[in-house]
C-alpha positions in Angstrom: -92.7 -97.1 -113.8 -91.5 -93.7 -112.6 -89.3 -91.5 -114.8 -86.4 -89.5 -113.3 -86.0 -85.8 -114.1 -82.9 -84.4 -115.6 -81.8 -83.0 -112.2 -82.3 -86.3 -110.4 -80.3 -88.1 -113.0 -77.3 -85.7 -112.8 -77.1 -85.6 -109.0 -75.0 -88.4 -107.6 -74.9 -88.4 -103.8 -71.7 -90.4 -103.7 -69.9 -88.1 -106.2 -71.2 -85.0 -104.3 -69.9 -86.4 -101.0 -66.6 -87.2 -102.6 -66.3 -83.7 -104.1 -67.1 -82.1 -100.7 -64.4 -84.3 -99.1 -61.9 -83.2 -101.7 -62.8 -79.6 -101.2 -62.4 -79.8 -97.4 -59.0 -81.5 -97.8 -57.9 -78.9 -100.2 -59.0 -76.1 -98.0 -57.2 -77.6 -95.0 -54.0 -78.1 -97.1 -54.1 -74.4 -98.1 -54.5 -73.4 -94.5 -51.6 -75.6 -93.3 -49.4 -74.3 -96.1 -50.1 -70.7 -95.2 -49.4 -71.4 -91.5 -46.0 -72.9 -92.5 -45.2 -69.5 -93.9 -46.5 -67.7 -90.8 -45.6 -69.9 -87.8 -46.4 -67.1 -85.3 -50.1 -66.9 -86.2 -52.5 -69.2 -84.3 -53.8 -71.8 -86.8 -57.2 -71.6 -85.2 -57.6 -68.0 -86.5 -56.7 -68.9 -90.1 -59.7 -69.6 -92.4 -59.3 -70.0 -96.2 -62.3 -68.8 -98.3 -62.6 -70.2 -101.8 -63.0 -67.6 -104.6 -62.9 -67.6 -108.4 -59.1 -67.3 -108.6 -58.1 -69.3 -105.6 -58.4 -69.2 -101.8 -58.3 -66.0 -99.8 -57.0 -65.7 -96.3 -57.3 -62.5 -94.3 -55.5 -61.9 -91.0 -55.4 -58.5 -89.2 -56.7 -56.8 -92.4 -53.9 -58.2 -94.5 -55.1 -60.4 -97.4 -53.4 -63.2 -99.2 -54.3 -65.2 -102.3 -53.5 -68.9 -102.3 -53.6 -70.9 -105.5 -53.1 -74.7 -105.6 -50.4 -75.3 -108.3 -50.2 -79.1 -107.9 -50.8 -81.7 -105.3 -47.5 -80.7 -103.6 -47.4 -76.8 -103.8 -49.5 -73.8 -103.2 -48.6 -70.3 -104.6 -49.1 -67.6 -102.0 -49.1 -63.8 -102.6 -50.2 -60.7 -100.8 -53.2 -58.8 -102.3 -55.1 -55.7 -101.7 -58.2 -56.4 -99.5 -60.4 -54.1 -101.6 -60.0 -55.5 -105.1 -57.6 -58.4 -104.5 -54.9 -56.9 -106.8 -51.5 -58.6 -106.4 -49.0 -56.7 -104.2 -46.2 -59.1 -104.7 -45.3 -62.0 -107.0 -46.7 -65.3 -105.9 -44.1 -67.7 -104.5 -44.6 -71.5 -104.2 -44.7 -73.1 -100.8 -44.7 -76.9 -100.4 -47.8 -78.4 -98.7 -46.9 -79.8 -95.3 -48.1 -83.3 -94.6 -51.2 -83.8 -92.5 -50.0 -83.9 -88.8 -50.4 -87.4 -87.4 -51.5 -87.4 -83.8 -49.2 -89.3 -81.5 -50.4 -92.7 -80.5 -52.0 -93.0 -77.1 -49.5 -94.0 -74.3 -49.3 -97.7 -73.5 -50.2 -98.9 -70.0 -46.5 -99.4 -69.4 -45.7 -95.8 -70.4 -48.5 -94.6 -68.1 -47.2 -96.6 -65.2 -43.6 -95.4 -65.7 -44.8 -91.8 -65.9 -46.5 -92.3 -62.5 -43.3 -93.7 -61.2 -41.5 -90.5 -62.2 -44.1 -88.4 -60.5 -43.7 -90.4 -57.3 -39.9 -90.0 -57.5 -40.2 -86.3 -58.1 -42.6 -85.8 -55.2 -40.9 -87.8 -52.5 -37.8 -85.8 -51.6 -39.4 -82.3 -51.8 -42.2 -83.5 -49.6 -39.8 -84.8 -47.0 -37.8 -81.6 -47.1 -40.9 -79.4 -46.6 -42.0 -81.4 -43.5 -38.5 -81.2 -42.1 -38.3 -77.4 -42.7 -41.7 -77.0 -41.1 -40.6 -79.0 -38.0 -37.4 -76.9 -37.6 -39.5 -73.9 -37.0 -42.5 -75.5 -35.1 -41.6 -78.0 -32.4 -44.8 -79.7 -31.1 -42.8 -80.5 -27.9 -42.5 -76.9 -26.8 -44.6 -76.3 -23.7 -44.5 -72.5 -23.9 -43.6 -71.3 -27.4 -44.3 -67.7 -26.5 -41.6 -67.6 -23.8 -39.1 -69.3 -26.2 -39.8 -66.8 -29.0 -39.6 -63.8 -26.6 -36.1 -65.1 -25.6 -34.9 -65.7 -29.1 -36.4 -62.6 -30.8 -36.5 -59.6 -28.4 -37.0 -56.1 -29.8 -34.0 -54.8 -28.0 -30.8 -56.6 -26.8 -28.3 -55.4 -24.2 -25.3 -53.6 -25.4 -22.0 -55.5 -25.2 -20.4 -52.5 -23.6 -21.2 -51.7 -20.0 -23.1 -48.5 -19.4 -24.4 -48.2 -23.0 -28.1 -48.2 -23.9 -29.8 -51.3 -25.3 -29.5 -51.9 -29.0 -32.3 -52.4 -31.5 -32.8 -56.0 -32.8 -34.4 -55.1 -36.1 -32.7 -57.9 -38.0 -33.9 -60.5 -35.6 -37.5 -59.3 -35.9 -37.2 -59.5 -39.7 -36.0 -63.1 -39.4 -39.0 -63.9 -37.2 -41.3 -62.2 -39.8 -39.9 -64.5 -42.5 -40.4 -67.5 -40.3 -44.0 -66.6 -39.8 -44.5 -66.5 -43.6 -42.8 -69.8 -44.1 -44.7 -71.6 -41.4 -48.0 -70.1 -42.7 -47.0 -71.4 -46.2 -46.2 -75.0 -44.9 -49.4 -75.1 -42.8 -51.4 -74.3 -45.9 -49.6 -76.4 -48.6 -48.1 -79.5 -46.9 -51.5 -81.1 -45.7 -52.8 -80.5 -49.2 -49.7 -82.1 -50.7 -50.1 -85.1 -48.4 -53.7 -85.7 -49.7 -52.4 -85.3 -53.3 -49.6 -87.8 -52.7 -52.0 -90.3 -51.3 -54.1 -90.0 -54.4 -50.9 -90.4 -56.5 -50.1 -93.6 -54.7 -53.5 -95.0 -55.5 -53.3 -93.9 -59.2 -49.8 -95.3 -59.5 -50.8 -98.7 -58.0 -53.8 -98.9 -60.4 -51.5 -98.0 -63.4 -49.0 -100.7 -62.5 -51.8 -103.3 -62.2 -53.1 -102.3 -65.6 -49.6 -102.4 -67.1 -49.0 -105.9 -65.7 -52.3 -107.1 -67.1 -51.3 -105.8 -70.6 -48.0 -107.7 -70.6 -47.7 -111.1 -72.2 -45.2 -113.0 -70.1 -43.5 -115.9 -71.8 -43.3 -118.9 -69.5 -39.8 -120.0 -70.4 -37.1 -121.5 -68.2 -34.1 -119.3 -67.6 -31.1 -120.6 -69.4 -28.8 -119.3 -66.7 -30.6 -121.3 -64.0 -30.7 -124.6 -65.9 -30.3 -127.5 -63.6 -31.5 -125.6 -60.5 -34.4 -127.0 -58.6 -37.7 -125.4 -59.4 -38.8 -123.6 -62.5 -37.3 -120.1 -63.0 -39.5 -118.0 -65.3 -37.7 -115.5 -67.5 -38.7 -111.9 -66.7 -38.9 -109.3 -69.3 -37.5 -105.7 -69.2 -41.0 -104.4 -68.9 -41.7 -106.5 -65.7 -38.4 -105.4 -64.2 -39.4 -101.8 -64.9 -42.8 -102.3 -63.2 -40.9 -103.9 -60.3 -38.9 -100.7 -59.9 -42.1 -98.6 -60.2 -43.6 -100.7 -57.4 -40.5 -100.1 -55.3 -40.8 -96.3 -55.8 -44.5 -96.1 -55.0 -43.8 -98.2 -51.9 -41.3 -95.7 -50.7 -43.8 -92.9 -51.1 -46.4 -94.9 -49.4 -44.1 -95.7 -46.4 -43.1 -92.0 -46.2 -46.7 -91.0 -46.0 -47.3 -93.5 -43.2 -44.3 -92.1 -41.2 -45.0 -88.4 -41.9 -48.8 -88.4 -41.4 -48.7 -88.2 -37.6 -45.9 -85.6 -37.7 -47.9 -83.4 -40.1 -51.0 -83.7 -37.8 -48.9 -82.6 -34.8 -47.4 -79.7 -36.8 -50.8 -78.5 -37.9 -52.0 -78.5 -34.3 -48.8 -76.8 -33.0 -48.7 -74.2 -35.8 -51.8 -72.5 -34.5 -50.2 -71.7 -31.2 -46.8 -71.0 -32.7 -48.2 -68.4 -35.2 -50.2 -66.6 -32.5 -47.1 -66.5 -30.2 -44.8 -65.5 -33.0 -47.0 -62.7 -34.2 -47.4 -61.4 -30.6 -43.6 -61.6 -30.1 -43.0 -59.7 -33.4 -45.4 -56.9 -32.3 -43.9 -56.7 -28.8 -40.5 -56.4 -30.4 -41.5 -53.5 -32.6 -43.1 -51.7 -29.6 -39.9 -52.2 -27.7 -38.0 -50.6 -30.6 -40.4 -47.6 -30.7 -40.1 -47.1 -26.9 -36.3 -47.1 -27.2 -36.3 -44.5 -29.9 -38.8 -42.4 -28.0 -36.5 -42.5 -25.0 -33.6 -41.4 -27.1 -35.6 -38.6 -28.6 -36.7 -37.4 -25.1 -33.1 -37.4 -23.9 -32.3 -35.3 -27.0 -35.0 -32.8 -26.1 -34.1 -32.4 -22.4 -30.9 -30.4 -23.0 -33.0 -27.7 -24.8 -34.4 -26.8 -21.4 -31.1 -25.5 -20.3 -29.7 -24.3 -23.6 -26.4 -22.5 -22.5 -26.4 -19.8 -25.2 -29.9 -18.8 -24.2 -29.0 -18.5 -20.5 -25.9 -16.5 -21.3 -27.9 -14.1 -23.5 -30.4 -13.6 -20.7 -27.8 -12.8 -18.2 -26.2 -10.3 -20.6 -29.5 -8.4 -20.9 -30.0 -8.4 -17.2 -26.5 -7.0 -16.6 -27.2 -4.2 -19.1 -30.5 -3.4 -17.4 -28.9 -3.2 -14.0 -26.0 -1.0 -15.3 -28.4 1.4 -17.0 -30.9 1.3 -14.2 -33.7 0.4 -16.5 -36.4 -2.2 -16.2 -35.9 -4.4 -19.2 -38.4 -7.2 -18.9 -38.3 -10.0 -21.5 -40.5 -13.1 -21.7 -39.3 -16.3 -20.2 -39.6 -19.7 -21.8 -42.0 -22.0 -20.0 -41.1 -25.7 -20.5 -44.1 -28.1 -20.2 -43.8 -31.3 -18.2 -44.4 -33.4 -21.4 -41.4 -33.0 -23.6 -43.5 -33.6 -26.7 -45.5 -30.4 -26.1 -44.3 -27.1 -27.5 -42.7 -24.5 -25.0 -44.5 -21.2 -24.5 -43.4 -17.6 -23.6 -44.6 -16.1 -20.3 
């Protein structure tokens, strides 16, 4: 027969485990209580350390002493981090209850959530495809010619004899259309794939919700006396019927819009190239018009009247005095953008 030592007799594993559990729960209660007083601090960063006089919590070099008064309250006070001297009188704070996690959603709730997602996705998806199609028409045989006609860089003046006018606003509209079409070409096909997966997930959720329902097989009171057996339907079943109707709408919309999206993807490549070329041609036309205006502004300088009058005045004086007063002449180059020289 073996004899137990004094240490072995005093150590009780069950009591030790219970004491650790109590200590863990107390520490968690202190941390929850302190967080109630400081809701802006992330609870993950709060750690209570047990000391001789209570629990200490340090956040951003600010220390607090927390003492459990009773099972319902904790006294909290600020202390100096160096020697833990009180900086304020402790004030009691009630211990908040342990947060209870929400129960997992029921199969019916999951199915109805999918129904809402289908309803939220249907109309925006149809509008995106419609807006995409208003800019890109797959039936256009020559989109470049159409865009050149709609968005020229310069337009004729409404007044006869006037110079063409700059169509800067029209080119800005074309630039925004290019951005929109690029956005639709990138996002709409991806949304179509996501919506197809949404239809599959919603259908599976509805099937699981129906399997979880217990349907009472009872005759309907309102149909008593009618031929056949009318089974009473619950509110849950009617809700799932509505969910099936919504997912059916989204499925049918995908069937109708799929070939349209494919045609728009193919046509957008040609449209974007033509639109970008039209945009650049338009800006070049604007620059050419501005250069022509600047050249016309420079030409009168070749026959500047004041300069001609001054030259004749000097020549008259030279002839009157009989002196040879030679002055340099201005030599105008053929290119108006080159500087004139004196000869």
